[in-house]
C-alpha positions as a printed NumPy array, in Angstrom:
array([[ -94.183,   83.333, -100.778],
       [ -94.816,   80.642, -103.419],
       [ -95.689,   78.179, -100.659],
       [ -98.809,   80.225, -100.019],
       [-100.295,   79.598, -103.478],
       [ -99.15 ,   76.183, -104.766],
       [-101.563,   73.211, -104.098],
       [-100.68 ,   70.08 , -102.186],
       [ -98.582,   67.753, -104.334],
       [ -96.632,   70.572, -106.013],
       [ -93.017,   71.175, -104.928],
       [ -91.678,   74.724, -105.267],
       [ -88.542,   76.67 , -104.471],
       [ -87.804,   80.374, -104.659],
       [ -84.852,   82.818, -104.41 ],
       [ -84.8  ,   86.521, -103.914],
       [ -81.337,   87.073, -105.406],
       [ -78.637,   85.265, -107.265],
       [ -76.156,   84.949, -104.421],
       [ -77.644,   81.96 , -102.582],
       [ -76.919,   78.25 , -103.1  ],
       [ -79.338,   78.026, -106.042],
       [ -77.32 ,   80.662, -107.922],
       [ -74.212,   78.411, -107.717],
       [ -75.732,   75.487, -109.569],
       [ -73.701,   73.971, -112.428],
       [ -75.531,   74.138, -115.802],
       [ -75.668,   71.233, -118.123],
       [ -73.891,   71.747, -121.438],
       [ -77.208,   72.137, -123.314],
       [ -78.26 ,   74.782, -120.81 ],
       [ -74.934,   76.556, -121.129],
       [ -75.453,   76.758, -124.889],
       [ -78.723,   78.676, -124.393],
       [ -77.023,   81.487, -122.496],
       [ -73.783,   81.57 , -124.55 ],
       [ -72.901,   85.193, -125.124],
       [ -75.799,   86.706, -123.131],
       [ -75.428,   89.47 , -120.624],
       [ -74.141,   88.437, -117.172],
       [ -77.45 ,   89.38 , -115.538],
       [ -79.428,   87.151, -117.858],
       [ -77.049,   84.295, -117.223],
       [ -77.346,   84.698, -113.469],
       [ -81.184,   84.63 , -113.479],
       [ -81.228,   81.733, -115.884],
       [ -78.849,   79.819, -113.616],
       [ -80.553,   80.637, -110.316],
       [ -84.069,   79.751, -111.586],
       [ -82.718,   76.416, -112.69 ],
       [ -81.174,   75.921, -109.286],
       [ -84.708,   76.488, -107.878],
       [ -86.051,   73.875, -110.314],
       [ -83.313,   71.363, -109.347],
       [ -84.179,   71.754, -105.663],
       [ -87.844,   71.41 , -106.454],
       [ -87.226,   68.217, -108.531],
       [ -85.086,   66.741, -105.739],
       [ -87.935,   67.404, -103.263],
       [ -90.176,   65.575, -105.664],
       [ -87.77 ,   62.598, -105.824],
       [ -86.653,   63.243, -109.381],
       [ -83.046,   63.507, -110.529],
       [ -81.925,   66.866, -111.983],
       [ -81.98 ,   67.042, -115.802],
       [ -81.247,   69.738, -118.43 ],
       [ -84.092,   72.25 , -118.612],
       [ -83.811,   73.698, -122.103],
       [ -86.54 ,   75.928, -123.672],
       [ -88.621,   74.257, -126.359],
       [ -90.391,   75.685, -129.462],
       [ -93.038,   77.47 , -127.313],
       [ -90.514,   78.887, -124.906],
       [ -91.34 ,   76.503, -122.025],
       [ -88.537,   74.33 , -120.663],
       [ -88.524,   70.61 , -121.311],
       [ -89.056,   68.689, -118.037],
       [ -88.012,   65.131, -117.14 ],
       [ -90.443,   62.377, -118.163],
       [ -93.389,   62.09 , -115.755],
       [ -92.997,   65.708, -114.565],
       [ -94.797,   69.019, -115.318],
       [ -93.356,   72.303, -114.162],
       [ -92.952,   75.989, -114.564],
       [ -90.369,   78.66 , -113.902],
       [ -90.46 ,   82.458, -113.465],
       [ -88.11 ,   85.256, -112.759],
       [ -88.444,   89.022, -112.425],
       [ -86.512,   91.664, -110.562],
       [ -85.274,   90.274, -107.246],
       [ -87.272,   87.044, -107.574],
       [ -86.836,   83.577, -109.153],
       [ -89.032,   80.515, -108.548],
       [ -89.832,   77.037, -109.954],
       [ -92.667,   74.661, -109.25 ],
       [ -92.903,   70.997, -110.336],
       [ -95.351,   68.092, -109.919],
       [ -95.844,   64.524, -111.15 ],
       [ -97.994,   64.036, -114.201],
       [ -99.965,   61.449, -112.264],
       [-101.187,   64.282, -110.087],
       [-101.196,   67.337, -112.383],
       [-101.621,   67.655, -116.085],
       [-100.174,   71.224, -116.331],
       [ -98.611,   73.875, -114.162],
       [ -97.943,   77.56 , -114.687],
       [ -96.398,   80.167, -112.35 ],
       [ -95.504,   83.855, -112.898],
       [ -94.017,   86.592, -110.836],
       [ -94.201,   90.361, -111.627],
       [ -93.049,   93.581, -109.89 ],
       [ -95.886,   95.189, -107.92 ],
       [ -96.108,   98.133, -110.416],
       [ -98.788,   99.235, -112.883],
       [ -98.382,   98.38 , -116.511],
       [ -97.713,  101.221, -118.992],
       [-100.883,  102.479, -120.583],
       [ -99.694,  101.037, -123.912],
       [ -99.323,   97.524, -122.374],
       [-102.562,   97.722, -120.292],
       [-104.613,   98.422, -123.395],
       [-103.226,   95.301, -125.004],
       [-103.687,   93.053, -122.055],
       [-106.953,   94.043, -120.357],
       [-110.285,   93.532, -122.291],
       [-113.365,   95.635, -121.695],
       [-115.   ,   92.647, -119.987],
       [-112.055,   92.174, -117.639],
       [-111.883,   95.929, -116.913],
       [-115.55 ,   95.78 , -115.886],
       [-114.964,   92.907, -113.581],
       [-112.046,   94.71 , -111.889],
       [-114.215,   97.753, -111.238],
       [-117.022,   95.497, -109.886],
       [-114.862,   93.256, -107.687],
       [-112.176,   95.482, -106.262],
       [-112.698,   98.77 , -104.318],
       [-110.966,  101.877, -105.683],
       [-108.621,  101.818, -102.697],
       [-107.471,   98.251, -103.175],
       [-103.831,   99.32 , -103.285],
       [-103.015,   96.804, -106.011],
       [-101.832,   97.39 , -109.635],
       [-104.797,   95.371, -110.95 ],
       [-103.626,   95.621, -114.574],
       [-100.318,   94.044, -113.709],
       [-101.992,   91.426, -111.493],
       [-104.262,   90.477, -114.382],
       [-101.19 ,   90.21 , -116.625],
       [ -99.561,   88.   , -114.001],
       [-102.58 ,   85.643, -113.922],
       [-102.667,   85.516, -117.681],
       [ -99.008,   84.763, -117.903],
       [ -99.358,   81.829, -115.502],
       [-102.367,   80.648, -117.471],
       [-100.396,   80.852, -120.662],
       [ -97.571,   78.924, -119.185],
       [ -99.989,   76.15 , -118.132],
       [-102.21 ,   75.94 , -121.194],
       [ -99.782,   76.468, -124.089],
       [ -97.446,   73.582, -123.484],
       [-100.342,   71.334, -122.363],
       [-102.388,   72.085, -125.495],
       [ -99.318,   72.419, -127.744],
       [-100.564,   75.729, -129.03 ],
       [ -99.158,   79.36 , -128.788],
       [-101.804,   81.849, -127.532],
       [-101.914,   85.564, -127.051],
       [-102.761,   87.323, -123.764],
       [-106.067,   88.563, -125.049],
       [-106.998,   84.949, -125.905],
       [-107.314,   84.288, -122.223],
       [-110.268,   85.563, -120.196],
       [-109.464,   86.034, -116.484],
       [-111.529,   87.232, -113.519],
       [-109.546,   88.134, -110.453],
       [-111.112,   87.856, -107.01 ],
       [-110.127,   89.808, -103.915],
       [-109.89 ,   86.542, -101.914],
       [-106.62 ,   85.565, -103.734],
       [-108.193,   83.412, -106.429],
       [-108.993,   83.859, -110.147],
       [-110.807,   82.058, -112.873],
       [-108.989,   81.6  , -116.205],
       [-110.306,   80.298, -119.521],
       [-108.263,   79.827, -122.628],
       [-109.465,   80.891, -126.121],
       [-113.277,   80.889, -126.278],
       [-116.077,   83.259, -127.14 ],
       [-115.732,   86.219, -124.753],
       [-118.526,   86.399, -122.136],
       [-120.759,   89.483, -122.135],
       [-120.149,   92.301, -119.661],
       [-122.092,   91.535, -116.475],
       [-121.664,   87.74 , -116.78 ],
       [-120.482,   85.934, -113.621],
       [-117.111,   85.089, -115.079],
       [-115.217,   82.758, -117.452],
       [-115.78 ,   79.031, -117.31 ],
       [-112.469,   77.362, -116.662],
       [-109.862,   76.668, -114.017],
       [-109.152,   78.341, -110.671],
       [-105.785,   79.902, -110.045],
       [-104.318,   81.631, -106.97 ],
       [-102.484,   84.881, -106.54 ],
       [-100.591,   86.686, -103.752],
       [ -99.058,   90.16 , -103.337],
       [ -96.053,   90.393, -101.04 ],
       [ -93.013,   92.653, -100.597],
       [ -93.278,   94.481, -103.869],
       [ -94.091,   91.33 , -105.836],
       [ -97.098,   89.675, -107.463],
       [ -97.233,   85.914, -107.898],
       [ -99.854,   83.726, -109.517],
       [-100.22 ,   79.95 , -110.047],
       [-102.413,   77.79 , -112.254],
       [-102.343,   74.025, -111.55 ],
       [-104.43 ,   71.663, -113.768],
       [-105.138,   68.474, -111.823],
       [-104.771,   65.193, -113.637],
       [-108.446,   64.372, -112.783],
       [-109.488,   67.48 , -114.755],
       [-108.459,   65.817, -118.009],
       [-110.906,   62.974, -117.514],
       [-114.044,   65.142, -117.597],
       [-112.703,   68.107, -119.692],
       [-114.887,   71.05 , -118.568],
       [-113.432,   73.249, -121.234],
       [-114.783,   71.579, -124.34 ],
       [-112.248,   71.544, -127.15 ],
       [-109.192,   71.942, -125.034],
       [-108.166,   68.262, -124.688],
       [-104.38 ,   68.185, -124.401],
       [-102.458,   66.854, -127.398],
       [-100.564,   63.679, -126.957],
       [ -96.838,   64.062, -126.133],
       [ -97.116,   67.726, -125.178],
       [ -96.824,   67.466, -121.295]])
């Protein structure tokens, strides 16, 4: 599934349960410390997703290394690598790339189910709700609020470690497209209703087998011309 949405140059691996070879990976001591005392289910998903990451790193030609969450919650990656991991019910995945090719990477998977009304009201802005009504037919058959959340989560995972800043989901403006793409912009003045969409980066999404998956990949060449003024990445935060 993830192979459909990651760009060339990104290596990705996925698992649909914790019983395959990726679930049998041995954790480094620093990783074991993170899941010390947690529920068995949490330990299994933590282990399997790191197995996916190890396999993706190997495909990239990089030796496995401890992947321990940092201050913003994102795992630390080996030098010269950017990456992202995700897990939800019945799905785990990781994607990695070299920093010479990509400046940032974010992936997210979600169950193909609507958000609760409470969550939707906190995720979807009026502008984004207008775009969803305009761009998707009523019978689209997709939980668009959850899909928007998925795209925002992938955007957060890409932008927050890259910029070294913690954002909220309403800080991102996202316009989904029926063709499997979306445009995402980090914190900026919100565009008016009826505008063509947020200036920013293009992500991709896919819906398969009860799952939603989205990817945001920031190419290294993007940094050189910085189309999002004021979002230059901070040194040492890759």
